[in-house]
N, C-alpha and C positions, 0 to 999 in steps of 0.2 A: 092376389095378396100382398101387401107387400109387405117387409120387414122391418123391421128395427133397425137404428144404427145403432154400430157399436162405440163404445166409449172413444175407441183409438180413432172410430172412422168421422166420428165430430170432428176432436182435436185435430184429423187432419185436413175435415173440411174447415174447422177456424183459422187456423194457419192458411189453408190457399185464400179464403175470403177477406184476412189481411194482407196478406202480401199481392193479392189484386188492387186493394182497396191502396196502399200504401205506393204500388209500384205507379199507379193513374196519379196520383198524389202529387208522384216525384215526376212524371212526365207530366203533367200542365206546368209544373215549375218550371220545369227543364223550356219552356216555351218564351220568346221574347216576352216581353210589355206592351210593347207594339209592333205597329206592323211597321214595313218598309215605309211605303206611302204614309203613315204618319208623322211616322221621323223628317220623311223631306218635305213636308206641310210644317211642320212644327220649326222646323230649320229657319224654311221662307219668313214664317208669321214672327216670329219671336228677332225681339234687338233683342244686344249684350246688355246683362243687366235687367233683363223682366224679368225671368224666370230664376228665381231662389228654390234651392232645395237644405232642406233641414234636416240632417242627417246625425245619426250616431255611428260611435266607433265602430261598435261590434256589428251592425243593422245586414243580416244579409241580405232581402229588401233593398236596401239603401246605396249597396255595393252591385245589386242588376241592375237599378233603376240608372247608376251615371254609367256605369257600361254602356248598356242602351243607349242612354243619353249621348253620353262620348263617340259612341261608333256613328251613330245618325248625325254628328255633328250640325245638335242641338246648340244651342247658347243657355248657360245658367252657371250661376252662380251656387256655391257649397256652403256650408257651414254647420258646424258639428259642433252637438249641447254639450258636450262632455266637454270642451276643448276653449269654448267661446260666452263669455257670461252674456254678450249682447245677443246671441244668439239662440241660448238657451232662456231667454226674457222672452223675444222674436216667440217661439214655440209655445212660451206659459201664454203670452196674449194669442194667439192663435187658438188658444183652446183646443192643442194638439196631442192625439191621447196615442201615439207612435209615429215612429220612420219609417219613409222618408216623407215629409208633407214637404207637400209645393203653395208656395205662394209666388200667387201671379195677379196682378192688378187690386190688389187689395185681397183676392179671394184667397181661399183655403182648401185646398186637395190633398187627401189623405190617401197616399199613395199612387206611385206611377202612373197616371190614365190621360193617354194621349187624346185619346178623343174629346175629354170634358178639357183637358187645358185648350188643346183648338178652340171647342166652342168659347171660351170664356176671350182667347183672343180675336176670334170674330166677332163677339157680342161690342168686347172694346172696340173696333176698327170703326166699326157701324154706328158708333155716338160720334 
């Protein structure tokens, strides 16, 4: 016969689940946005000025993307929607909903997605 959990036991279980899920999200966020191999491939495939990153000053995802691209030595240009009116217009024209937004060969990619960026470069090179 099973017994019912007390209110305290339920509270402890809920807190434990919250911590477990919260920790899982934190660990996932701690992972780099791409692999080292993707960084090498992007660095080799991109020419300076091809990859544009539209950022926001307070965007944590932008900071992570910038750090990963810089560490992988991937050439990119960055602008900030709060500081540059032309950047803000490019952001609006792209139909972007959040930052970072990447523009590569006229294609818009929301968030740093190295695999998607590589596929755009490869498709462009085949043309």
